[in-house]
Each structure stands twice: as C-alpha cells, then as structure tokens.
C-alpha positions in Angstrom: 14.1 -20.9 -1.3 10.9 -20.6 -2.0 8.9 -17.8 -2.9 5.3 -16.8 -2.6 2.1 -18.4 -0.7 0.6 -22.2 -2.1 -2.1 -21.9 -4.1 -5.2 -22.5 -2.6 -7.7 -25.0 -3.9 -10.4 -23.2 -5.7 -11.6 -19.8 -5.9 -10.5 -17.6 -3.2 -13.4 -15.9 -1.7 -13.8 -12.3 -1.0 -16.0 -12.5 1.5 -15.2 -11.7 5.5 -17.1 -14.3 8.0 -18.1 -12.9 11.7 -18.9 -15.4 14.4 -19.9 -15.2 17.8 -23.0 -15.4 20.2 -24.1 -11.7 20.3 -26.4 -10.7 17.5 -26.0 -7.4 18.5 -22.4 -7.3 18.3 -22.2 -8.9 15.1 -24.4 -6.5 13.4 -22.1 -3.2 15.0 -19.2 -5.2 13.3 -20.7 -5.9 10.0 -22.1 -2.3 9.9 -17.9 -1.0 10.4 -16.3 -3.5 8.2 -18.5 -2.7 5.3 -18.2 1.2 6.3 -14.9 1.1 6.5 -13.8 -1.4 4.5 -16.4 -2.0 1.8 -16.4 -5.5 2.7 -18.7 -8.0 1.8 -19.7 -9.5 5.4 -21.4 -12.8 6.1 -23.0 -13.6 9.9 -22.5 -16.9 12.1 -24.4 -17.1 15.6 -24.3 -20.9 16.0 -22.6 -23.8 14.7 -25.0 -25.1 12.7 -25.1 -22.1 10.4 -20.9 -22.0 10.7 -21.1 -25.9 9.3 -23.4 -24.5 6.4 -20.9 -21.3 5.8 -18.0 -23.6 5.4 -19.5 -26.0 3.0 -18.3 -24.2 0.3 -14.4 -24.4 0.3 -12.9 -21.2 -1.1 -16.0 -18.9 -0.1 -14.1 -16.5 2.5 -10.6 -14.6 2.8 -11.0 -14.2 6.9 -12.8 -14.8 9.7 -13.3 -13.2 13.0 -14.5 -15.7 15.5 -15.4 -15.8 19.2 -13.2 -18.4 21.0 -17.0 -19.6 22.8 -19.7 -20.4 20.2 -23.0 -20.7 22.7 -23.7 -23.9 21.2 -20.4 -25.7 20.5 -17.4 -26.4 22.6 -14.7 -24.0 23.8 -12.4 -23.5 20.6 -14.4 -26.0 18.2 -15.6 -22.6 15.9 -11.7 -21.9 15.1 -10.7 -25.6 15.0 -13.5 -26.1 12.3 -12.2 -22.6 10.5 -8.6 -23.8 10.3 -9.2 -27.2 9.3 -11.3 -25.3 6.5 -8.1 -23.2 5.8 -9.8 -19.9 6.2 -7.4 -17.3 7.7 -8.8 -16.7 11.5 -8.6 -13.6 14.0 -10.2 -15.0 17.3 -11.6 -12.5 20.1 -12.0 -13.7 23.4 -14.0 -12.2 26.6 -11.2 -13.8 28.7 -7.3 -14.8 28.5 -5.8 -16.5 31.3 -2.8 -18.7 30.8 -4.3 -21.8 29.6 -6.5 -19.8 27.3 -3.7 -17.9 25.6 -1.5 -21.3 25.2 -4.1 -22.8 23.0 -4.4 -20.0 21.0 -0.6 -19.2 20.4 -0.7 -22.7 19.5 -3.3 -22.4 17.0 -2.7 -21.2 13.7 -4.1 -18.2 13.9 -3.6 -14.5 12.5 -3.9 -12.6 15.9 -5.8 -12.7 18.8 -7.6 -9.7 20.2 -9.7 -9.3 23.9 -12.9 -8.4 24.3 -13.6 -6.0 26.6 -16.0 -3.3 25.3 -17.2 -1.7 22.1 -14.0 0.0 21.8 -12.4 -3.5 20.9 -14.5 -3.4 17.3 -11.6 -0.8 16.7 -9.2 -3.4 17.1 -10.6 -5.6 14.8 -10.7 -3.5 12.4 -6.9 -2.2 12.6 -6.6 -6.1 12.3 -8.5 -6.8 9.4 -6.9 -3.7 7.8 -3.3 -5.2 8.7 -4.0 -8.5 7.0 -5.8 -7.1 3.7 -2.3 -4.9 3.8 -0.2 -7.4 4.1 -1.2 -9.6 1.0 0.1 -6.9 -0.5 3.7 -6.6 1.2 6.2 -9.3 0.5 8.1 -10.5 2.9 11.8 -12.1 2.9 13.3 -14.2 5.5 17.1 -14.5 5.6 18.4 -16.9 8.1 20.9 -20.2 7.8 19.1 -22.1 9.8 16.8 -23.9 8.2 14.1 -24.6 11.2 14.4 -21.1 12.6 13.6 -19.9 8.6 10.5 -22.1 8.4 8.8 -21.2 11.7 9.4 -17.2 10.9 7.7 -17.5 7.3 5.5 -19.7 8.6 4.1 -16.6 11.3 4.6 -14.5 8.2 2.4 -16.4 5.9 -0.4 -16.7 8.9 -0.4 -12.8 8.8 -0.7 -12.5 5.3 2.2 -11.9 3.6 3.8 -13.5 0.4 7.1 -14.9 1.6 10.5 -16.1 -0.1 13.1 -17.7 2.3 16.7 -17.9 1.6 19.7 -19.4 3.9 22.4 -16.4 3.2 23.1 -12.9 2.6 24.3 -13.6 -0.7 20.8 -14.9 -2.1 19.4 -12.2 -0.2 20.7 -9.6 -2.2 19.8 -11.6 -5.3 16.0 -12.2 -4.7 15.7 -8.9 -3.6 17.2 -7.6 -7.1 15.3 -9.9 -8.4 11.9 -9.2 -6.6 11.7 -5.3 -6.0 8.4 -5.5 -4.8 9.3 -7.1 -1.3 8.9 -4.6 1.3 10.2 -6.3 4.7 12.9 -8.6 5.4 14.0 -10.3 8.1 17.4 -11.2 8.8 19.6 -13.2 11.1 22.8 -11.2 12.3 25.5 -14.6 12.4 25.3 -15.9 8.5 28.2 -17.3 7.0 30.0 -14.6 4.2 27.8 -11.9 4.3 26.3 -11.2 7.9 23.3 -9.2 9.2 24.8 -6.1 9.4 26.6 -6.2 5.8 23.6 -7.2 4.6 21.4 -4.7 5.4 24.3 -2.1 4.8 24.0 -3.0 0.9 20.7 -3.3 1.1 20.2 0.5 3.0 22.7 1.8 -0.1 19.8 1.1 -2.4 16.4 1.1 -0.2 15.2 3.3 2.4 12.5 2.5 5.0 10.2 3.5 3.1 10.4 0.7 0.8 12.0 -1.7 2.8 11.5 -2.4 6.3 14.5 -4.3 8.0 14.1 -6.1 11.1 17.2 -7.8 12.6 17.3 -11.2 14.7 19.5 -12.5 17.4 20.0 -13.6 20.7 18.9 -11.6 23.5 22.5 -11.9 25.2 24.5 -10.5 22.1 23.4 -6.8 22.3 26.6 -5.3 20.9 25.3 -7.4 17.6 21.5 -5.7 17.9 23.6 -2.4 18.0 25.4 -3.3 15.1 22.2 -4.1 13.0 20.3 -0.8 14.2 23.4 0.9 13.1 23.3 -0.6 9.8 20.1 0.4 9.0 17.6 -1.7 10.6 14.4 -0.5 11.8 14.0 -3.0 14.7 15.3 -5.9 16.0 13.5 -9.2 17.9 15.6 -10.8 20.2 15.6 -14.7 20.0 13.8 -16.8 21.3 10.4 -14.6 21.3 6.3 -14.8 22.0 4.5 -15.0 18.6 2.5 -11.9 20.0 6.1 -9.8 20.3 6.6 -11.1 16.3 3.3 -10.2 15.1 3.7 -6.9 17.4 6.8 -5.9 16.0 5.6 -6.9 12.5 2.6 -5.3 12.3 4.2 -1.8 13.9 6.9 -1.9 11.7 4.8 -2.2 8.0 2.4 0.3 10.0 5.4 2.6 10.0 6.4 2.1 6.3 2.7 3.2 5.7 3.4 6.1 7.0 6.8 7.0 5.5 5.3 6.4 2.3 2.1 8.7 2.6 4.5 11.3 3.8 6.8 10.7 1.0 3.9 11.0 -1.6 2.2 14.0 0.1 5.3 15.8 -0.5 5.6 15.0 -4.5 2.1 14.1 -5.4 -0.8 16.5 -6.3 -3.6 15.2 -4.0 -6.4 16.3 -7.0 -4.5 15.1 -10.1 -2.4 12.5 -8.8 0.2 14.2 -10.9 3.6 15.1 -9.6 3.7 18.8 -7.9 6.1 21.0 -9.2 8.9 20.6 -6.6 8.9 16.6 -7.4 8.8 17.4 -11.2 12.1 19.7 -10.6 13.6 16.9 -8.7 12.5 14.3 -11.2 13.2 16.0 -14.6 16.9 15.3 -16.3 18.5 18.5 -17.2 19.2 17.7 -20.5 14.7 16.9 -20.8 13.0 17.7 -24.2 10.5 20.0 -25.0 8.4 20.8 -22.0 4.5 22.1 -22.5 2.5 24.1 -20.3 -1.6 24.0 -20.1 -3.8 26.7 -18.8 -7.1 26.1 -17.8 -8.6 29.6 -19.6 -11.1 30.9 -17.2 -10.2 29.3 -14.3 -11.7 31.8 -12.1 -14.8 31.6 -13.3 -14.9 27.9 -12.7 -13.9 28.6 -9.7 -16.9 30.8 -9.1 -19.6 29.2 -10.8 -19.0 25.5 -9.9 -16.4 25.8 -6.8 -13.6 24.0 -5.4 -15.2 20.9 -6.6 -15.7 21.8 -9.8 -12.1 23.6 -10.6 -10.9 20.1 -8.7 -12.9 18.2 -11.4 -11.8 20.2 -14.3 -7.7 19.8 -13.7 -8.4 15.9 -13.1 -10.3 15.8 -16.4 -7.3 17.7 -18.0 -4.6 15.5 -16.5 -6.5 12.6 -17.8 -6.4 14.1 -21.8 -2.9 15.6 -21.4 -1.7 11.7 -20.2 -3.6 10.4 -23.3 -2.4 12.5 -25.4 1.4 12.7 -24.5 1.6 9.3 -22.9 5.7 9.5 -22.6 5.5 12.9 -20.9 6.2 13.1 -17.4 3.4 15.5 -16.2 2.3 17.7 -13.1 0.5 20.2 -11.7 2.8 23.9 -10.8 -0.2 25.6 -10.3 -4.1 25.6 -9.4 -5.0 26.1 -12.8 -2.0 24.8 -14.9 -0.4 21.1 -15.9 2.4 21.0 -17.5 4.2 17.9 -19.4 8.1 17.1 -19.8 9.1 15.0 -22.8 11.8 12.7 -23.0 14.6 13.9 -25.7 13.7 13.6 -29.0 10.1 13.0 -28.4 8.8 16.4 -30.0 7.9 14.9 -33.0 4.6 16.3 -34.4 4.2 18.3 -31.2 1.8 21.2 -32.5 -0.4 18.6 -33.9 -1.0 16.7 -30.9 -0.9 19.8 -28.7 -4.2 20.9 -31.6 -5.4 17.8 -31.2 -5.4 17.9 -27.3 -7.7 20.9 -27.5 -9.8 20.0 -29.4 -10.2 16.8 -27.1 -10.7 18.9 -24.3 -13.1 21.3 -25.6 -15.7 18.1 -26.4 -15.7 17.4 -22.6 -18.6 17.9 -20.9 -17.2 17.2 -17.1 -19.5 16.4 -14.4 -20.1 18.4 -11.4 -22.6 19.0 -8.6 -23.5 21.8 -10.4 -24.1 20.8 -14.0 -22.1 20.1 -16.6 -18.7 21.8 -17.2 -17.0 22.7 -20.5 -13.5 23.4 -20.8 -10.7 25.7 -22.9 -7.2 25.5 -22.0 -4.3 27.1 -24.0 -0.9 25.6 -24.6 2.3 26.7 -25.3 5.5 24.6 -25.7 9.4 25.1 -24.9 12.0 23.5 -27.7 14.7 23.8 -25.3 16.3 21.2 -24.6 18.7 22.3 -21.7 19.5 24.9 -18.8 16.9 24.7 -15.8 13.8 23.6 -15.9 12.7 26.6 -14.2 13.2 28.7 -16.8 12.3 26.2 -19.5 8.6 25.8 -17.3 8.6 29.9 -17.3 8.9 30.0 -21.7 6.1 27.6 -22.2 3.9 29.4 -19.7 5.1 32.4 -21.5 3.9 31.1 -25.2 0.9 29.9 -23.3 -0.3 33.1 -22.5 0.5 34.5 -26.2 -1.9 32.3 -26.7 -4.3 32.4 -25.0 -4.2 36.6 -25.8 -4.3 35.5 -29.3 -7.6 33.4 -28.7 -9.8 36.4 -27.5 
C-alpha cells in the first residue's frame, strides 16, 4: 500500500503560470483568476520568457498553456512544463485525432478546446477543480496492481493525494485510519470482500456527502454495475475507459459531493456566525447534556435601526467569538437573530456564574467595527441547570432567566 503524493523537491510555489501567444487573452485570464481565485498569476508569451520562468524550480503550483507557442515547436512549451514537474492544463484551438492522441498520452491534468471567450470559464472551472483536489484524498481499491497504478496516476495528475490497496479488507482498514478520504474507486471482482460488499459496508458509516464511491467493472458486466449502484455507489466506469471519461466522471462526482456538503451545511449552520442553528443543535445535543446558557443581545432592535443588517451581523459574530472563548467546551448555536445559546457537557457547570460575569465584562469592553462606526454591545445571560428533559424546554428556561436578568439590569 502506498499513501499520499511524493514530496516534491524544493519549495512548492503558489503562483499560476499562463502561457499563450495572445497577450490580450493572457490579460483577461489573469484578471479572472485573480478576481475569482485570489491567485498569484504570471504571464508568458514566448519561449525565452518560459525558460526564464522555469529556471526557478518549485515556483509554480499550476500552469495553463496553449499547445502552440509562436516561436517554439508545437507542444514544446507543454513538454518543458512537464519536464519541470509543473501540473499543466492545455488549451488548444484545434483538436483533431492526432492532437488528441498526443494529449492523452501526456501527463497533463486536462485539456480544453479554445473556441471563444466563454472558454475562459472552463479554464477557471478546471483550476478550481485542481485546487479542490488537493484537499480531497482518494482511495483506489483493485487487486490488479497495474490497473491500480494506472488509476492512481490519473488521480495524482488531477491533484488528489492517493492511497492504494489490493483488497476490500485493506480498504476498510485504510478508511478507518484516514477519515479524510472522500473519494473511493473500487473494482467489483476481488477475492474476499468484493466491490459491492465493500460499498455496502462503507455506506453504513459514510454517506455520499462524506465519501464518493465510483465502481469499476468491464462493460459487458452490466449486472455487476447494477449491484454496485444498488449497494450505494455514486457512479461507475466501465473498463477499459478513456482518460477523458475518467477525468469527467471524477470531476462531476466531486462537484456533486461539494453541492451535497453545502446543502447539508446550509441546513444546519447559521450563515453569519457559522454556529449551529437551533434545529441542528436540538439534533446534536444529547438529552442528558449539561447546563444550558442563553445569551441575549440587549437593544438588538436599536442596533438594527442604527447600524443596519450588517451591523447586527457584526455584533452577533463578535458575540459568538467571545462566547466560544469563554465556554470552549460547549456546543454553540444561534437560535434567534439576536440571541445565542450554549449547551455544556455533563458536569461542566462548575464556576459558570463567574464565567458568564467575565463574558459580560468582556463583551461590554468590545468596540465592534461597522460601516457606520464603532458599536458597543450589552448582553443578558441566563442559565438552566437542568440536565434532563427536552432541550427546547431547557432553552426556554434559560431564555426566561436571561429576560429576568435584562429586566433587573434596567
């Protein structure tokens, strides 16, 4: 079994290198990459400038290059980039079978056919995919070592760190040891735990938003592919497969996973404070959890009137940060626009009154910057010491205590 990418020699740079004959296209693409990806971008329009750029090893994380560079032979720029170890995306104005055959035999990340200004969007999408792949470790499961190496090599081209195993049993061990793996490609036919059994076992623990499963089987084994999909696979690739089909299927599957993750996050996370929303807190909090704290922003309506929605958002973000600092062991949520709450673990209520008093003093000393000037905050905090019963009832009791505190403070 081998895991991860080989360590590159020297320091890996953070710049993206753009190579094309058209300086106008280079300027447009540079601006888009800077605006949309906040990338450091360098431009090259001739072979001499390319040679100079590649004289410093490890300077670039990625190159986007035309297949033709005016004063060099066709493909020379791409060859130089690959020889220097720079991951490369090629864009070309023509794609006959000769060029296609050459491209798929090169160790490039991908290629794009350049037909018009709209193709800049495709380049941006490919760069985004490569950036994401570095954070998406993959697992290849196949008892055929040559095929395993081929698939792993393709994934590494796309930017994924890769683990390889030769059996379903090994795959389960690696997945347990590396929960960060979010993509698995598995063959169907394997001794012991086959692809369908492996997929079923995985799906009992991890859903599609956590792990994409792509099954592999020969094209004439439709019933095997059906079994993989029924077991919970997200997609399949018939063997043998074209490189373009592989790249497209993997890219599409990972994009779909990202959409699922965002949907799940939107359903449970407050978009402003990045804390749990009330529904997610009630699902997450154990019925026998510890004390519950309710923190109310005093004068929230006045803040909204004077400082607007942005001001209220800034106030709640600052309040959430301070609450997390004073109660780091608690699960935090935003149950209402102008209130936060914290659910402590059992037995963690020791010294809670003093901690909340320190929180109030800390918050009172804050000056929250907004577009309409500095904002001072005041809060009221209440506690429910009950450790059993529905969380909604305990939150209501803590809120009532906070309201009593607010009345007493007036």
